[in-house]
C-alpha positions as CSV (number, residue, x, y, z in Angstrom):
1,X,-21.6,-28.4,-10.9
2,X,-23.8,-29.9,-13.7
3,X,-26.3,-27.1,-13.2
4,X,-23.6,-24.4,-13.7
5,X,-22.2,-26.3,-16.7
6,X,-25.6,-26.4,-18.4
7,X,-25.9,-22.6,-17.8
8,X,-22.8,-22.1,-20.0
9,X,-21.4,-19.3,-17.7
10,X,-18.3,-17.4,-18.7
11,X,-16.1,-15.1,-16.6
12,X,-17.8,-12.1,-18.1
13,X,-21.3,-13.1,-17.0
14,X,-23.4,-11.5,-14.4
15,X,-25.7,-14.0,-12.6
16,X,-28.9,-13.6,-10.6
17,X,-29.2,-16.5,-8.3
18,X,-32.5,-17.1,-6.6
19,X,-32.6,-18.7,-3.2
20,X,-29.0,-19.4,-2.6
21,X,-29.8,-21.4,0.6
22,X,-26.5,-22.5,2.1
23,X,-24.5,-21.3,-0.9
24,X,-23.5,-24.6,-2.6
25,X,-24.6,-23.4,-6.0
26,X,-23.3,-19.9,-5.2
27,X,-19.7,-21.3,-4.8
28,X,-19.8,-22.8,-8.3
29,X,-21.3,-19.6,-9.8
30,X,-18.5,-17.5,-8.2
31,X,-15.9,-19.8,-9.6
32,X,-17.0,-19.0,-13.1
33,X,-18.9,-15.7,-13.3
34,X,-17.8,-12.2,-13.0
35,X,-20.4,-11.2,-10.5
36,X,-23.3,-12.9,-8.7
37,X,-26.4,-11.2,-7.2
38,X,-28.0,-13.6,-4.8
39,X,-31.6,-13.0,-3.5
40,X,-32.5,-14.9,-0.3
41,X,-35.7,-14.5,1.7
42,X,-34.6,-16.3,4.9
43,X,-32.8,-13.9,7.3
44,X,-30.9,-16.7,9.0
45,X,-29.5,-18.0,5.7
46,X,-28.6,-14.4,4.7
47,X,-26.6,-14.1,8.0
48,X,-24.8,-17.4,7.3
49,X,-24.1,-16.4,3.7
50,X,-22.6,-13.1,4.8
51,X,-20.1,-14.9,7.0
52,X,-19.4,-17.7,4.4
53,X,-18.8,-15.3,1.6
54,X,-17.4,-12.2,3.4
55,X,-14.4,-12.0,1.1
56,X,-16.5,-12.2,-2.1
57,X,-18.9,-9.6,-0.7
58,X,-15.9,-7.2,0.1
59,X,-14.5,-7.7,-3.4
60,X,-17.9,-6.9,-4.9
61,X,-18.1,-10.2,-6.8
62,X,-21.1,-11.2,-4.7
63,X,-24.1,-9.0,-3.8
64,X,-26.4,-10.5,-1.3
65,X,-30.0,-9.2,-1.2
66,X,-32.4,-10.1,1.6
67,X,-35.8,-10.2,0.1
68,X,-38.5,-11.9,-1.9
69,X,-37.6,-12.6,-5.5
70,X,-41.1,-11.9,-6.6
71,X,-40.7,-8.3,-5.4
72,X,-37.1,-7.9,-6.6
73,X,-36.2,-5.5,-9.4
74,X,-32.9,-6.5,-11.2
75,X,-32.2,-2.9,-12.1
76,X,-31.6,-2.0,-8.4
77,X,-28.5,-4.1,-8.6
78,X,-27.4,-2.7,-12.0
79,X,-28.5,-5.8,-14.0
80,X,-29.4,-4.7,-17.5
81,X,-32.1,-6.1,-19.8
82,X,-30.8,-9.2,-21.7
83,X,-27.3,-8.8,-20.1
84,X,-27.6,-11.2,-17.1
85,X,-28.4,-14.9,-16.6
86,X,-30.6,-16.5,-14.0
87,X,-29.5,-19.7,-12.3
88,X,-31.7,-21.0,-9.5
89,X,-33.0,-23.9,-7.5
90,X,-36.4,-22.2,-7.0
91,X,-39.0,-23.5,-4.6
92,X,-41.4,-25.6,-6.8
93,X,-44.5,-23.7,-5.6
94,X,-43.0,-20.5,-7.1
95,X,-42.2,-21.8,-10.6
96,X,-45.1,-20.4,-12.6
97,X,-45.2,-17.1,-10.8
98,X,-41.4,-16.7,-11.1
99,X,-41.3,-17.6,-14.8
100,X,-44.1,-15.1,-15.6
101,X,-42.5,-12.3,-13.6
102,X,-39.0,-12.8,-15.1
103,X,-40.1,-13.4,-18.7
104,X,-42.5,-10.4,-18.7
105,X,-40.2,-8.1,-16.8
106,X,-39.0,-4.7,-18.1
107,X,-35.5,-6.1,-17.3
108,X,-35.6,-9.7,-18.6
109,X,-32.6,-12.0,-18.4
110,X,-30.6,-13.3,-21.4
111,X,-31.4,-16.8,-20.3
112,X,-32.4,-19.0,-17.3
113,X,-31.2,-22.3,-15.9
114,X,-33.6,-23.6,-13.3
115,X,-34.1,-26.7,-11.2
116,X,-37.8,-27.3,-11.2
117,X,-40.2,-30.3,-10.8
118,X,-39.7,-32.8,-13.6
119,X,-43.3,-33.0,-14.5
120,X,-43.5,-29.2,-14.8
121,X,-40.4,-29.2,-17.0
122,X,-42.0,-31.7,-19.3
123,X,-45.1,-29.6,-19.6
124,X,-43.0,-26.4,-20.3
125,X,-41.2,-28.0,-23.3
126,X,-44.3,-29.7,-24.7
127,X,-45.3,-29.2,-28.3
128,X,-48.9,-28.9,-29.7
129,X,-51.3,-30.4,-29.1
130,X,-49.9,-31.2,-25.6
131,X,-49.2,-27.6,-24.6
132,X,-50.7,-26.0,-21.6
133,X,-50.9,-22.3,-20.7
134,X,-47.5,-22.4,-18.9
135,X,-45.8,-24.0,-21.9
136,X,-47.3,-21.4,-24.2
137,X,-46.3,-18.5,-22.0
138,X,-42.7,-19.7,-21.7
139,X,-42.4,-20.5,-25.4
140,X,-43.6,-17.1,-26.4
141,X,-40.6,-15.5,-24.7
142,X,-37.9,-18.1,-25.1
143,X,-36.7,-21.5,-26.1
144,X,-37.0,-24.1,-23.3
145,X,-35.2,-27.4,-23.2
146,X,-34.6,-30.0,-20.5
147,X,-30.9,-30.2,-19.8
148,X,-31.1,-33.3,-17.5
149,X,-33.3,-35.1,-14.9
150,X,-32.4,-35.3,-11.2
151,X,-33.8,-38.2,-9.3
152,X,-35.5,-37.5,-6.0
153,X,-33.0,-39.8,-4.4
154,X,-30.2,-37.2,-5.0
155,X,-31.8,-34.9,-2.4
156,X,-31.8,-34.9,1.4
157,X,-34.4,-35.0,2.7
158,X,-35.9,-36.9,-0.2
159,X,-38.8,-35.1,-1.8
160,X,-41.9,-36.8,-3.3
161,X,-41.0,-35.8,-6.9
162,X,-38.1,-36.0,-9.4
163,X,-36.6,-32.7,-10.6
164,X,-35.1,-31.5,-13.8
165,X,-32.8,-28.7,-14.9
166,X,-34.3,-26.6,-17.6
167,X,-32.6,-24.1,-19.8
168,X,-34.7,-21.2,-21.3
169,X,-32.5,-19.6,-24.0
170,X,-33.0,-16.8,-26.5
171,X,-35.3,-14.8,-24.2
172,X,-36.9,-11.9,-26.0
173,X,-39.9,-9.7,-25.8
174,X,-40.2,-9.4,-29.5
């Protein structure tokens, strides 16, 4: 719920969710957004999500795409440049690839709210002289800020690192 609140979603928003997993975040997104496009790579999870959200799929409020987010083109699901938001709990190993793909895309989002590794979030929001290449590449395209930290104790199974929710607003290619 806190992730969705920090994304400031209205009932007119179209959301791209990456890796919906078992659909916990998806439920919160559907409660607030006009439409959710969820991209999931795992075929078993896709099957479970189709059953869990059969009504929302029928109504067209949810579109479930089985595939790799790094190969996904938002325009195939009628998402327009700067007219959709990304909300995701992305796998940590994908963070830099995902950010680069979405920020440099021909069809970039309006903003992104992501759960990522806390240390990476701190590096992304760093200011000179503490910036690295990832911070520079994100800050060229948008304004990142850490919304809140999530302790590793909040997850099951418990990971080795803490997480953070980061908002990247005012995304622009200009």
